[in-house]
N, C-alpha and C positions, 0 to 999 in steps of 0.2 A: 459815701454814707455807709455802705455795706462794711467797709473796712473799719470805720469808726465804731460801729456796733460790735464788731469782733474785738476791738481793743477794750471796750467797756466790759465785755464778758470775760476777757482775759484778766483784767484787774480784779473783778469779783472772784474769779477762780483763785487768784493769788492770795487774796485776803482770807478766803475759806481754807486754803492750804496752810497758811500760817497759824490758823486757830486750831488745827488738828494736833492732838497730843502725840508725842513721839516716844516710843518705848526705849528703855535703856539700850545703848549700843554696845555690842560685843566687840572689843578691840581686835583688830587684825594683827597678826604677828609682824614684828618689825623686820625689814630686810636685813640680812647680814651685812650688806654694804650698800651704800647709797648710789644714786645715779642709774645709769643704764644697766649695769651689771646686777644691781640689787633688784631692779624691776624685772629683768629677765629671769632671775632666780625665783622670784615670787610666782611668775607665770608658769615656770617649769614645775614648781611644786603643785600648782593648781591642776595643770594638764596631766600630771603624773597620777592623779587620783582616778582609778579605773571607772567607777560609776559615773563620775562627772565627765570624764573624757568621752564616754559613749554618748552621754546626753549632749555634750558640746558638738560632736559630729552630727548627731541627728538634727539638732537645732539649726546648725549652719546650712545643711542640705535642705532642710524644710524651709528655711528663710529664702533660699533660691526659688523653691517652688511657690512660695508666697508672693514674691515680688517680681518673678520672671515676666509675667504678663500683666501685672497689676495696673500700670498706667494706661494700658491699651484697651481695657474694657470701656473706659469713658470715651476714648477717642473713637472706638468702634460704634458706641451708642450715638455719638453726635454725628459722625461723618456718614456711616452706613445706615443706621437705623433712624436717623433724623429725630432723635428725642430732644425735647427742649430741656433747658437748665432746670426748669421747675420739676420735670419728671425725674431728672437725675437726683435732685435733692429729695424728692419723695422716695425714690428707691433707697437712698442712703438713710433716710429717716426710718424706713421699714426695717432695714438691717439693724439700726441702733435700738429700735423698740424691741425687736425679738431678742437681741443680745441682753437687754435690760431684764426681760422676763426670764430668759433661760439661765442667766448667770447663777442665781441662787439654787436652781435645780441641779446644775452641774456640781456645785459645791456639795449639795446634799447627797447626790449619787456618788461623788468622789469619796465621801466619808464612809459610804456603805460598801462600795465595790472596789475601791482603790483607784489611784490616779492613772496608772499605766494602761489597764485595759480600756478605761473610758477615753483616755487620750487617743488610743488606737481607733476607737469608734469615731471620735471627732475628726481625726485625720482622714478616715474614709469619707466622712461627710463633706469636708472641704475639698476633697479630691473630686467629688461629684459636681460641685458648684460651677465649674467652667462649662460643663456639658450643655445645660439649657440654653446657653448663648448661641449654640449651633442651630437651635430651633427658631431663634428670633429672626424676623424678616420685616423689612420696611413695607412690604406689600400687605402685611396683616398686622397693622398697628395695635388693634385691640387685643388680639391673641398674644402679641409680643409683650405688651404691658402686663398682661396677666401672668405670663411665664416669668418675666423678670421680677415682678413683685413677689410671687411665690418663692422664686429662687433666692431673692434677697432676704426674705423672712427666714428661710431655711439656713441660708449662709450666715446670717447674723447669729442665729442660735448655735451653729456648730463652731463658728470662729470664737464665740464667747467661751465655749468649752476648751478650745485649743489654748487660748490665752491663760485661762485660770489653771488648767491642769498642767500645762507646761511650767508655769511658775511653781505649782505645788511639787512637781518633779525636781525642780532646782532645790527647793527646801529639803526634800527627801534625800537627795544625793550629796548634799554638802554639809559640812560640820557648822555648828552655830558660830564658832570662833572663826573670824575671817570670812564670813559669808559674803560680805560686800565685795571682796576680791573675786570670788567665784561669779557673782552676778555681773561684775564689771567685765570679766573675761568672756562671759557668755554674750553680753551686750556687744562687746567689740567684735566677736566672731560673727554674730548674726547681722550686725551693722555692716561689716565689710561685705559679707555674702549677699545681703539684701541690697546693698548699694550697687554692686557689680551686676546683679541679676537682671535688672531692667535694661542695662546697656547691652548685655548679651541678647536679651529678648528683642531689643530694637534691631540689632544686627540680623537676627534670625527673621524678623518680620520683613525687613527689606528684601531678604533673599526669597521669602515665601510668597510675598505679594504678587510676584510675577506668575505664580501658578494658579490655575483655576480648573474647575471640573464640576461634576455632579456626583452626589452620593445619596442613594435612596430618595431621589427627588429633591434634595436640598443642595443649593449652591455651596461649593466649598472653595475657599480662597485663603489668602495668607492669614487673616485673623483666625479663621476656624482652625487651621493647622496649628497656629500658635497656642490657641486655647487647649487643643488636644494635648500638645506637648506639656503645657502647664499642668493639666490634670495628671499626666503620666509621671511627671517629676514628683508631685505630691504623694501619689500612691506608692511610689518606689522608696519612700522614706520609711515605710512600715517595718521592713526587716531591720533597719537601723534602730528603730524604737524597741523592737523585741529584744535586742542585744543589751539593753540597759538593765543592769541588775536592779531588782525591786523585790520588796516583801509582798507585793500583791501576787497571789497565787492563781487568781481567776484569769481565764482567757477572755478575749472580747466575745467569742461565741457563747461562752457560758453566761456572761453578763447580759448579752442580748436575749438569750433564752430565759433567764430569770426575769428580765424586764417584761418579756412577753407574757409572763404569768400574771402580771399586775392587771387588775380590773378595777372598775370604778368603786365597787363595794369594798375592795382592799383599801383604797384611799379613804373611803368613808369610815371604815372601822379604825383605821390608823388615826384619823383625826379625832374620833371618839376616845381612843386610848390617850391621846395627848391632851385633849381639851375637855374631856368629860368632867362633869362637876359632881357626879355621884359615884359611890362605890359600885352600884349595880351596873351603871353604864360602862365603866372602865373594865369591870370583870367580864361583861358580855362581849365587849370589843376584843379583849385578849382571847377569849374562847373562840370567837369567830375567826380571828387571825390564825389561831391554831388549826382550824379546819381548812382554811384557805391554803396554808403552807407556802405562802410567798415569802422570799427572803427579804423583801423590802422593809418590813417593820422590825427587823432584828434589833437594831440599836434602841428603838423605842421600847421594845419588850425588855431589853436588858436594863434600861432605866426603870422600868416598872417593877424590877426586883426590889427596889427601895420604896415602893409605894406604901403609904400609911396603912392600907388595907391588906390583911393577910390573904383574903380571898383573891385580890388582884395579884399579889405576889405569887401565889400558887399557880394561878392561871397563866401568868407570864412565864414561869419556869416550865410548865407543861408545854406551852406553845413553842418555846425555844427548842425543846427536844423534838417536837413534831416537825418543825421546819427543817431542822438538820443543817443549819449553816454553821461552818467552823468559827465564824466571828463570835458566836455565842459562848465559846469555850471559856474565854478569859473571864467574862462577868459571872458565869456560873461557878467557876472555880473560886472566885472571890467570895461569892455568896456562901458556898459550903465551908469555907475556911473560917467564917466568923463564928465565934462561940455562941452568940445569941441567935444564930440562923434558925428560923422556924419553917423554912421551905427546903430543908436539906434533903428530905426524901424525894421531892419532886425534882430538885436540882441534880441529885445523883442519877435519877432515872434519865434525865435529859442528857447528862454527860455520857451515860452508857449508850443512848441512842445515837449520839454524835460520833461515837467510836474514837474519842479523843485520846491519842497516845500520851500526850503530855499530862493527862489527868490521872494516869495510873498510880503514880506515887502519892499524890494528895488523897485519892480515894482509898488507897491501901492504908494510909494512916488512920482514916476514919474506921476502916475495918478492924484495926488494932485497938482503937481507944473509944469508939462510939458506943452508944447504948444498943440494945438488941435490935430495935427497928432500923437505926442507922447502919448497923453492921449487915443486916439483911439487904438493905438497899445498896450498900457498897459492894457486897458480893455479887449481886445481880448486875450492877454496872460493870464490874471487872469482867464478868462473863460475857457481856455484850461487846466490850472493847476487845477482848480476846487477844491480849498481848502476852508474850512469854515473860516479860518483866514482872508480871503479877504472880507468877507461879509460886515463888517463895512465900509471899504474903498469904496466898490462898491456902497453901499447905500448912502454914503456921496457924492460920485461922481454923482450919479443919481439925487440927490436933487439939486446939483449945476447946472447940465446940464439942468434940467427942468426950473430952475430959469432963466438961460441965454438963454433958448429956443434953445439949441444946441441938436436938436432931433436926429441927426445922432449919436452923442456920447451916448445919452440916450438909443437909441435902442441897441447899442453894450453892454452897461452896463446891460440892462435888460436881454439880452441873456447870459451874464456872470453869473448873479444871478441865472438864471435857471440852467445853467451847474453846479453851485456850490450846487444846491439843497437847497438854502437858505430859510428856513422857516421864518426867521425874515423879509424877504422881501415881504411876501404874501400881507400884507396890502397895501404897496406901489404899488405893481403890480396890485392889484384889482382896485386901484384908477385910473389906466391908461386905463382900459377897455372901459369906456363909451366915453372918449374924446381923443383928440390927433390925430396925423397923423396916417395914416393907418399902416405904418411900425412899429410904436410903439405899436399899439394895437395888431398886429400880434405877435410881439415879447413877449408882456406881456402874451398873451394867451398860447403861446408855453412854456414860462418859468413856468407858473403855472402848466401846464401839466407835465413838467419835475420834478417839486417839488413834485407833486402828493399828496397834502394835501386836505382832504375832507372839511376842513373849507372854501375852495374856491368855493364849489359847488353852493351855492345860488347865488352868484354874477355872476359866470360863466353862470349859467342857465338863469339869467335875460339878460345877454349880448348876449346869443345865440338867445333869442326871439327878441331882439331889433336890431340885426345885419342886415344891409341892403346890405353890401358888401359880395359877395359869398365866397371870400377867408377868410375873417374874420370869417364868419359863420362856414366854414369848420374847421378852426384852433380852434375855441372855442368849437365846438362839439368834436373834438379829445381830447382837454384838459379836458373836462368833463369826457370822458371815462377813460383817464389816471388817473384822481383823484378818480376813482371808484364810480362815482355818478350814481349808478344803477337806482335811482329814476328819473334821467333825460333821461332814455332810450327812451321814446316816443318822446321827443323833439329832441334828436340826430337822431332818425330814420326819423323824419319829415324833418330835415335839409338834410339828405342823399337823401331823395326821391325828393327833389326839386332842388338839385344841377344839373347844366347842364354840368359841366366839368367832364369827365369820371375819370381823375386822382384823382380829389378831392373826387369823390364818392368812389373810391377804398380805399383811405386813411381813410375816415370816416367809411366805412364798416369794414375795418381791426380793427379800434378802437372799434367798437361794438363787434367784435369777441373776442377781448381781455377782454372787460367788461363782456361778457357772459362766459369767460373762455373756449372758443372754439378755440383751436389752429389750427384746420383744415381749418377754414374759410380763414385764411391768405394764406394757401397753394393754395386754390381755386383761390384766387384773383391774385396770382403771377404765376400760372401755365399756360401752353398752353391749348387751348380749349379741346383737347382730354383728357388730364389728369384731367382737371376740370370736364368734363362730367362724367368720370368714378367715381370720388369722390362724385359727387352729386347723381349719381344713387345708389352708395353704401349707402350713408347716408339715402336716401329715403327708401331703403329696411330696414335699421336698425330701422327707426322710426316706421315702421309697424310690426316689429318682436317682439314677446313676450319676456320679460326679467324678471329676478327674482324680480327686484325692481318695476316692472310695474304691476298694478292691471290687472287681466284678462279681466275685462269688458272694461277697457280703451284700452287695446291692441286690442281687437276684434273690437272696434269702429275705431281705427286708421288704421287698416290694409287695408280696401278697399280704404280709402282716399289716403294712401301712394302709393298703386299700381296704381291707376288712375292718381295720380300726376306724377308718374314716366313715364307713357305713354304719358301724355300731354307734359311733358318736352322734351321727345324724339321727339315729333312732332313739337317742337319749339313754343308751345303755353304757354308762360310764364304767361299770365294772368290766363288761366285756371288752370295751375299747382299751381300758388300762391293761388287761391281760394280753391283748394282742400287741400293744405297744411294747410291753416287757418281753413278749415272746420273740419279737424281731430284733432284740438287743443282743449284740455279741461283742461288747467292749472288753478291754483288758482289765485284769484285776486292779482294784483300787477303790477309793471312796465312792465313786459313782456306781461301780458294780455292787458294792456293799449296800448302797441305798436301794438299788433295783431289787436285790435279793430280799431286803427287808420289806419292800413294798409287795413283792410277790407273795411273801409269807402271809402278810396281813390280808391280802385279797382272798385268801382261802376261807377266811372266817368273817371278815368285816367288809362293810361298804367302803367307798372311797369318796372323799369330798372333791368338789370341783377344783379347789386350789391344789390339792395333792395330785390330782390328775394332770393339771397344767405343769407342775414341776417335773412330773415324770416325762412329759413330752420334751421339756427343755433338757432333761438329763440324757435322754437317749438320742437327742439330735447330734449329728456329727458337728465337730467344732467349727467347720467351715460354713455351716448353715446358721449357727446361732446368731441372733441379733440382726438377721436379714430384714431389710425394710420392705414394707408392703409394696 
């Protein structure tokens, strides 16, 4: 009766299969000669294809891991665990049910994250499924059933992933023409390996069944050892999988990390974006997904770039930039290339945030031919991407902007050139320092500092001396320090000592610390007063302490000055402390000595700011003490 029912379902299955439409078939290449020689020639051409050969090797070894112990789980369940046939079918039904539920999810995730990293995750999952069988015991039937049901639910889900993703890898690694031949070769290899595997497994079981023992309180015998070997074979196929060439750039760890960011409200907003019936609902969903920044909804947001609502399209473009997934680059580039694109500003901003190298040329074309707003957004995007390929386009755009007196665009282009580290732009940037609007001069000084080329030092030094605007003066001083212009140290210190805005003084002082290679100065400037005072006191003690690299006579001369300077600083007498710090200095002639002489001269008539005092301590500190950690 049971067999008769199976025959009926088989016939129904055949009828349904015949009614399924079949797509057009791509013809396989004809063999050069017929018979065995032609067949062998075809298989040789198939195996000679590198990506498929690696997939073939992985699939064959994995097939061994799949079938090595496959028949013996049922035997173990019946003979040792004493499970009935009803429970065996219930376990099989649990696996089938979870596979049915999981299959669409694997397909969805495969489209988002790629087949190869997800297949690696699925392989790890099926490698774990033999292990719960070690915990099953006939003395605990209820616990055993719970363990096996949960394991089969998990196993059905991960085996569904293996089947689907492995098939997708075949499609990915084989050409459309003659694909049937590749599938046939793969089926033959896995069939042979899978057919021999249980025979070898049976031989191993006969040899292992004679062994017995205990491990952490669990009886270990031949079946347990066989299941452990089975798990080991499966997990050892992972290196073979990693060798398969693939366009999927994510690693399994990255995919797991990204999936770990998914929350229930992510899925809720994703469903609202897909199924929402109003403009407001879809717009709010896109904005919420932008804030969550999970990579899961990237494809749906890319589709929303074609939404009927402009508000939704803009929200989708912004969200793609905030999420930062490289998958969004292609749809965003497609969007900005359309003449009728009305989300170009948002899409360009998103491409800049993504740092997409392949977007440089398309964005540069917009910089050349777009309207003023498009060109501004394109310039900002190129600055964020910061690739040298954009230099020529940015320089051409700068020349055009200066000719047309579009100083807003010119400022953004200068900032982009600085972000790109464009050494070819140094001459053009230096030409902007003496003249032009304030914003343009500020941008030029900052860009030259970011590029950091010493060839800019003479012009920057002259610009610092000529600067009348205190912000331009501060930015130029910082740029000199970033370019490593140690010879300009006295001029930079003079600018620091005359600045009236505390935030600008801190910025210039930090730049001097960088120029002097004193990393602790920045910590003083950014710390609370108590921490700063502790650091300064420690440094003053170190200045007066004998060191191996310091001559004894120099150390003896410094010690009293350092001790008295520490006392004056503790009493709040910055002028007295500064004079004592300078008095104990006996360095060689050079920029630092010139800076100390300038400071000494100013101390005769003027007070000293805290920032200027800190830079003096950094300057007089011996090189082997600078940057010392607390």
